VMD Tcl script that builds the backbone (N, CA, C; Angstrom):
set m [mol new atoms 279]
animate dup $m
set s [atomselect $m all]
$s set {name element resname resid chain x y z} {
  {N N UNK 1 A 0.855 -1.165 0.000}
  {CA C UNK 1 A 0.000 0.000 0.000}
  {C C UNK 1 A 0.899 1.226 0.000}
  {N N UNK 2 A 0.491 2.178 -0.776}
  {CA C UNK 2 A 1.255 3.426 -0.875}
  {C C UNK 2 A 0.340 4.605 -0.564}
  {N N UNK 3 A 0.961 5.726 -0.277}
  {CA C UNK 3 A 0.189 6.944 -0.020}
  {C C UNK 3 A -0.656 7.301 -1.241}
  {N N UNK 4 A -0.109 7.043 -2.426}
  {CA C UNK 4 A -0.850 7.348 -3.651}
  {C C UNK 4 A -2.097 6.472 -3.791}
  {N N UNK 5 A -1.985 5.210 -3.356}
  {CA C UNK 5 A -3.116 4.293 -3.520}
  {C C UNK 5 A -4.285 4.625 -2.602}
  {N N UNK 6 A -4.015 5.380 -1.529}
  {CA C UNK 6 A -5.114 5.740 -0.618}
  {C C UNK 6 A -5.411 7.239 -0.643}
  {N N UNK 7 A -4.806 7.928 -1.568}
  {CA C UNK 7 A -5.035 9.371 -1.686}
  {C C UNK 7 A -6.513 9.658 -1.873}
  {N N UNK 8 A -7.014 10.634 -1.138}
  {CA C UNK 8 A -8.402 11.044 -1.263}
  {C C UNK 8 A -9.379 10.225 -0.451}
  {N N UNK 9 A -8.887 9.217 0.274}
  {CA C UNK 9 A -9.791 8.374 1.060}
  {C C UNK 9 A -10.002 8.902 2.475}
  {N N UNK 10 A -9.128 9.810 2.909}
  {CA C UNK 10 A -9.201 10.298 4.281}
  {C C UNK 10 A -8.331 9.491 5.227}
  {N N UNK 11 A -7.721 8.406 4.723}
  {CA C UNK 11 A -6.842 7.578 5.532}
  {C C UNK 11 A -5.391 7.957 5.301}
  {N N UNK 12 A -4.551 7.624 6.262}
  {CA C UNK 12 A -3.107 7.750 6.104}
  {C C UNK 12 A -2.504 6.360 6.214}
  {N N UNK 13 A -1.249 6.214 5.838}
  {CA C UNK 13 A -0.589 4.920 5.941}
  {C C UNK 13 A -0.556 4.410 7.381}
  {N N UNK 14 A -0.524 5.329 8.338}
  {CA C UNK 14 A -0.491 4.954 9.749}
  {C C UNK 14 A -1.802 4.305 10.211}
  {N N UNK 15 A -2.867 4.472 9.439}
  {CA C UNK 15 A -4.159 3.881 9.785}
  {C C UNK 15 A -4.197 2.367 9.525}
  {N N UNK 16 A -3.180 1.856 8.859}
  {CA C UNK 16 A -3.171 0.455 8.486}
  {C C UNK 16 A -2.034 -0.272 9.184}
  {N N UNK 17 A -2.274 -1.538 9.500}
  {CA C UNK 17 A -1.249 -2.357 10.136}
  {C C UNK 17 A -0.061 -2.533 9.193}
  {N N UNK 18 A 1.115 -2.617 9.776}
  {CA C UNK 18 A 2.329 -2.806 8.983}
  {C C UNK 18 A 2.504 -4.259 8.539}
  {N N UNK 19 A 1.940 -5.188 9.298}
  {CA C UNK 19 A 2.136 -6.599 9.012}
  {C C UNK 19 A 1.304 -7.032 7.810}
  {N N UNK 20 A 1.955 -7.687 6.880}
  {CA C UNK 20 A 1.253 -8.268 5.745}
  {C C UNK 20 A 0.882 -9.689 6.116}
  {N N UNK 21 A -0.363 -10.019 5.967}
  {CA C UNK 21 A -0.841 -11.351 6.305}
  {C C UNK 21 A -1.258 -12.033 5.014}
  {N N UNK 22 A -0.643 -13.174 4.751}
  {CA C UNK 22 A -0.995 -13.934 3.565}
  {C C UNK 22 A -1.958 -15.060 3.952}
  {N N UNK 23 A -2.912 -15.314 3.095}
  {CA C UNK 23 A -3.869 -16.394 3.315}
  {C C UNK 23 A -3.451 -17.558 2.424}
  {N N UNK 24 A -3.223 -18.709 3.034}
  {CA C UNK 24 A -2.854 -19.886 2.254}
  {C C UNK 24 A -4.012 -20.270 1.341}
  {N N UNK 25 A -3.714 -20.779 0.167}
  {CA C UNK 25 A -4.771 -21.135 -0.791}
  {C C UNK 25 A -5.839 -22.060 -0.213}
  {N N UNK 26 A -5.437 -23.008 0.619}
  {CA C UNK 26 A -6.412 -23.946 1.187}
  {C C UNK 26 A -7.338 -23.286 2.211}
  {N N UNK 27 A -6.997 -22.077 2.655}
  {CA C UNK 27 A -7.832 -21.360 3.620}
  {C C UNK 27 A -8.599 -20.199 2.993}
  {N N UNK 28 A -8.358 -19.955 1.709}
  {CA C UNK 28 A -8.945 -18.773 1.068}
  {C C UNK 28 A -10.472 -18.799 1.074}
  {N N UNK 29 A -11.058 -19.954 0.811}
  {CA C UNK 29 A -12.518 -20.044 0.728}
  {C C UNK 29 A -13.176 -19.694 2.064}
  {N N UNK 30 A -12.681 -20.268 3.148}
  {CA C UNK 30 A -13.290 -19.988 4.452}
  {C C UNK 30 A -12.948 -18.567 4.914}
  {N N UNK 31 A -11.738 -18.096 4.590}
  {CA C UNK 31 A -11.394 -16.717 4.924}
  {C C UNK 31 A -12.343 -15.746 4.225}
  {N N UNK 32 A -12.611 -15.997 2.953}
  {CA C UNK 32 A -13.521 -15.134 2.194}
  {C C UNK 32 A -14.920 -15.150 2.793}
  {N N UNK 33 A -15.392 -16.334 3.178}
  {CA C UNK 33 A -16.712 -16.446 3.795}
  {C C UNK 33 A -16.751 -15.666 5.109}
  {N N UNK 34 A -15.711 -15.816 5.915}
  {CA C UNK 34 A -15.627 -15.087 7.184}
  {C C UNK 34 A -15.598 -13.579 6.932}
  {N N UNK 35 A -14.803 -13.153 5.975}
  {CA C UNK 35 A -14.686 -11.725 5.670}
  {C C UNK 35 A -16.009 -11.148 5.160}
  {N N UNK 36 A -16.768 -11.937 4.410}
  {CA C UNK 36 A -18.065 -11.474 3.908}
  {C C UNK 36 A -19.031 -11.166 5.053}
  {N N UNK 37 A -18.779 -11.762 6.209}
  {CA C UNK 37 A -19.699 -11.625 7.339}
  {C C UNK 37 A -19.121 -10.781 8.470}
  {N N UNK 38 A -18.174 -9.924 8.119}
  {CA C UNK 38 A -17.509 -9.123 9.139}
  {C C UNK 38 A -18.441 -8.157 9.868}
  {N N UNK 39 A -19.596 -7.884 9.303}
  {CA C UNK 39 A -20.554 -6.986 9.973}
  {C C UNK 39 A -21.718 -7.759 10.576}
  {N N UNK 40 A -21.625 -9.068 10.626}
  {CA C UNK 40 A -22.759 -9.884 11.062}
  {C C UNK 40 A -22.542 -10.492 12.446}
  {N N UNK 41 A -22.093 -9.684 13.383}
  {CA C UNK 41 A -21.867 -10.146 14.745}
  {C C UNK 41 A -23.111 -9.942 15.592}
  {N N UNK 42 A -23.437 -10.941 16.383}
  {CA C UNK 42 A -24.466 -10.791 17.425}
  {C C UNK 42 A -23.797 -10.111 18.601}
  {N N UNK 43 A -24.440 -9.089 19.125}
  {CA C UNK 43 A -23.837 -8.359 20.239}
  {C C UNK 43 A -24.763 -8.326 21.435}
  {N N UNK 44 A -24.141 -8.193 22.577}
  {CA C UNK 44 A -24.876 -8.076 23.828}
  {C C UNK 44 A -24.269 -6.950 24.637}
  {N N UNK 45 A -24.557 -6.945 25.926}
  {CA C UNK 45 A -24.055 -5.872 26.788}
  {C C UNK 45 A -22.530 -5.869 26.868}
  {N N UNK 46 A -21.909 -7.028 26.658}
  {CA C UNK 46 A -20.452 -7.117 26.722}
  {C C UNK 46 A -19.778 -6.971 25.377}
  {N N UNK 47 A -20.542 -6.621 24.348}
  {CA C UNK 47 A -19.974 -6.486 23.018}
  {C C UNK 47 A -20.281 -7.707 22.163}
  {N N UNK 48 A -19.510 -7.949 21.127}
  {CA C UNK 48 A -19.765 -9.080 20.234}
  {C C UNK 48 A -19.746 -10.412 20.995}
  {N N UNK 49 A -20.732 -11.260 20.676}
  {CA C UNK 49 A -20.834 -12.563 21.335}
  {C C UNK 49 A -20.616 -13.712 20.357}
  {N N UNK 50 A -20.790 -13.461 19.090}
  {CA C UNK 50 A -20.613 -14.499 18.077}
  {C C UNK 50 A -21.231 -14.054 16.775}
  {N N UNK 51 A -20.927 -14.798 15.736}
  {CA C UNK 51 A -21.476 -14.480 14.415}
  {C C UNK 51 A -22.946 -14.875 14.320}
  {N N UNK 52 A -23.666 -14.192 13.474}
  {CA C UNK 52 A -25.049 -14.549 13.160}
  {C C UNK 52 A -24.995 -15.674 12.134}
  {N N UNK 53 A -25.216 -16.894 12.604}
  {CA C UNK 53 A -25.081 -18.060 11.733}
  {C C UNK 53 A -26.168 -18.120 10.667}
  {N N UNK 54 A -27.293 -17.471 10.883}
  {CA C UNK 54 A -28.333 -17.449 9.852}
  {C C UNK 54 A -27.805 -16.860 8.553}
  {N N UNK 55 A -27.010 -15.801 8.661}
  {CA C UNK 55 A -26.465 -15.195 7.450}
  {C C UNK 55 A -25.432 -16.104 6.792}
  {N N UNK 56 A -24.682 -16.841 7.610}
  {CA C UNK 56 A -23.719 -17.799 7.052}
  {C C UNK 56 A -24.433 -18.880 6.255}
  {N N UNK 57 A -25.501 -19.432 6.834}
  {CA C UNK 57 A -26.247 -20.483 6.134}
  {C C UNK 57 A -26.815 -19.961 4.815}
  {N N UNK 58 A -27.338 -18.758 4.842}
  {CA C UNK 58 A -27.905 -18.169 3.628}
  {C C UNK 58 A -26.825 -18.006 2.559}
  {N N UNK 59 A -25.683 -17.470 2.951}
  {CA C UNK 59 A -24.600 -17.271 1.984}
  {C C UNK 59 A -24.117 -18.595 1.420}
  {N N UNK 60 A -23.935 -19.591 2.270}
  {CA C UNK 60 A -23.450 -20.884 1.789}
  {C C UNK 60 A -24.465 -21.546 0.861}
  {N N UNK 61 A -25.740 -21.346 1.127}
  {CA C UNK 61 A -26.782 -21.879 0.244}
  {C C UNK 61 A -26.743 -21.165 -1.097}
  {N N UNK 62 A -26.618 -19.837 -1.073}
  {CA C UNK 62 A -26.531 -19.071 -2.315}
  {C C UNK 62 A -25.295 -19.452 -3.131}
  {N N UNK 63 A -24.222 -19.822 -2.426}
  {CA C UNK 63 A -22.996 -20.236 -3.103}
  {C C UNK 63 A -23.061 -21.701 -3.546}
  {N N UNK 64 A -24.177 -22.353 -3.247}
  {CA C UNK 64 A -24.471 -23.724 -3.660}
  {C C UNK 64 A -23.484 -24.751 -3.100}
  {N N UNK 65 A -23.052 -24.533 -1.845}
  {CA C UNK 65 A -22.225 -25.530 -1.180}
  {C C UNK 65 A -23.122 -26.662 -0.705}
  {N N UNK 66 A -22.688 -27.894 -0.909}
  {CA C UNK 66 A -23.485 -29.021 -0.424}
  {C C UNK 66 A -23.357 -29.126 1.095}
  {N N UNK 67 A -24.154 -29.986 1.695}
  {CA C UNK 67 A -24.222 -30.089 3.160}
  {C C UNK 67 A -22.872 -30.435 3.769}
  {N N UNK 68 A -22.143 -31.352 3.151}
  {CA C UNK 68 A -20.837 -31.752 3.695}
  {C C UNK 68 A -19.860 -30.579 3.691}
  {N N UNK 69 A -19.857 -29.811 2.610}
  {CA C UNK 69 A -18.984 -28.642 2.509}
  {C C UNK 69 A -19.365 -27.592 3.547}
  {N N UNK 70 A -20.674 -27.398 3.758}
  {CA C UNK 70 A -21.127 -26.427 4.753}
  {C C UNK 70 A -20.666 -26.821 6.150}
  {N N UNK 71 A -20.733 -28.100 6.462}
  {CA C UNK 71 A -20.289 -28.582 7.781}
  {C C UNK 71 A -18.804 -28.308 7.960}
  {N N UNK 72 A -18.005 -28.588 6.922}
  {CA C UNK 72 A -16.564 -28.328 6.989}
  {C C UNK 72 A -16.270 -26.838 7.165}
  {N N UNK 73 A -16.959 -26.007 6.394}
  {CA C UNK 73 A -16.749 -24.568 6.495}
  {C C UNK 73 A -17.160 -24.034 7.866}
  {N N UNK 74 A -18.257 -24.523 8.401}
  {CA C UNK 74 A -18.701 -24.057 9.726}
  {C C UNK 74 A -17.700 -24.414 10.810}
  {N N UNK 75 A -17.076 -25.578 10.701}
  {CA C UNK 75 A -16.050 -25.956 11.682}
  {C C UNK 75 A -14.891 -24.960 11.636}
  {N N UNK 76 A -14.481 -24.601 10.434}
  {CA C UNK 76 A -13.393 -23.631 10.288}
  {C C UNK 76 A -13.825 -22.236 10.724}
  {N N UNK 77 A -15.041 -21.859 10.410}
  {CA C UNK 77 A -15.566 -20.550 10.830}
  {C C UNK 77 A -15.559 -20.442 12.352}
  {N N UNK 78 A -15.928 -21.519 13.029}
  {CA C UNK 78 A -15.954 -21.497 14.498}
  {C C UNK 78 A -14.566 -21.238 15.082}
  {N N UNK 79 A -13.543 -21.796 14.455}
  {CA C UNK 79 A -12.168 -21.548 14.908}
  {C C UNK 79 A -11.824 -20.069 14.727}
  {N N UNK 80 A -12.162 -19.524 13.570}
  {CA C UNK 80 A -11.875 -18.116 13.293}
  {C C UNK 80 A -12.690 -17.202 14.212}
  {N N UNK 81 A -13.936 -17.566 14.435}
  {CA C UNK 81 A -14.812 -16.786 15.302}
  {C C UNK 81 A -14.251 -16.745 16.723}
  {N N UNK 82 A -13.813 -17.891 17.234}
  {CA C UNK 82 A -13.264 -17.956 18.591}
  {C C UNK 82 A -12.004 -17.101 18.702}
  {N N UNK 83 A -11.141 -17.171 17.694}
  {CA C UNK 83 A -9.921 -16.360 17.706}
  {C C UNK 83 A -10.258 -14.869 17.644}
  {N N UNK 84 A -11.226 -14.514 16.821}
  {CA C UNK 84 A -11.634 -13.103 16.714}
  {C C UNK 84 A -12.212 -12.606 18.032}
  {N N UNK 85 A -13.058 -13.408 18.651}
  {CA C UNK 85 A -13.653 -12.994 19.931}
  {C C UNK 85 A -12.599 -12.845 21.027}
  {N N UNK 86 A -11.607 -13.727 21.023}
  {CA C UNK 86 A -10.516 -13.609 21.993}
  {C C UNK 86 A -9.807 -12.275 21.810}
  {N N UNK 87 A -9.534 -11.913 20.567}
  {CA C UNK 87 A -8.848 -10.648 20.293}
  {C C UNK 87 A -9.750 -9.449 20.604}
  {N N UNK 88 A -11.019 -9.536 20.219}
  {CA C UNK 88 A -11.954 -8.435 20.466}
  {C C UNK 88 A -12.071 -8.134 21.956}
  {N N UNK 89 A -12.105 -9.180 22.761}
  {CA C UNK 89 A -12.340 -8.997 24.196}
  {C C UNK 89 A -11.058 -8.978 25.032}
  {N N UNK 90 A -9.913 -9.014 24.354}
  {CA C UNK 90 A -8.639 -8.961 25.062}
  {C C UNK 90 A -8.526 -7.605 25.752}
  {N N UNK 91 A -8.124 -7.639 26.994}
  {CA C UNK 91 A -7.962 -6.396 27.756}
  {C C UNK 91 A -6.771 -5.621 27.220}
  {N N UNK 92 A -7.007 -4.400 26.847}
  {CA C UNK 92 A -5.939 -3.530 26.373}
  {C C UNK 92 A -5.390 -2.760 27.562}
  {N N UNK 93 A -4.080 -2.860 27.785}
  {CA C UNK 93 A -3.463 -2.143 28.911}
  {C C UNK 93 A -3.026 -0.764 28.531}
}
mol reanalyze $m
mol bondsrecalc $m
mol representation Tube
mol addrep $m
């Protein structure tokens, strides 16, 4: 990312993390599904509690994944969801 690539957006380079994270090809499908649902968190008084699985099921159906594939993707989504919740609720000192 360069200053030129974000010119006019209101962001600066400092607004973005320095670490480049690569997604392995075998994880791209589930990463994409997770990223598509980044605004679909169920929240409570303590903040985000988990993803809204109804939207996941709808998306996977629209993408025409069979039942076995959906089960595999949901298992991976749960791992990502747990890691995200740990980070979201981590106490910042």
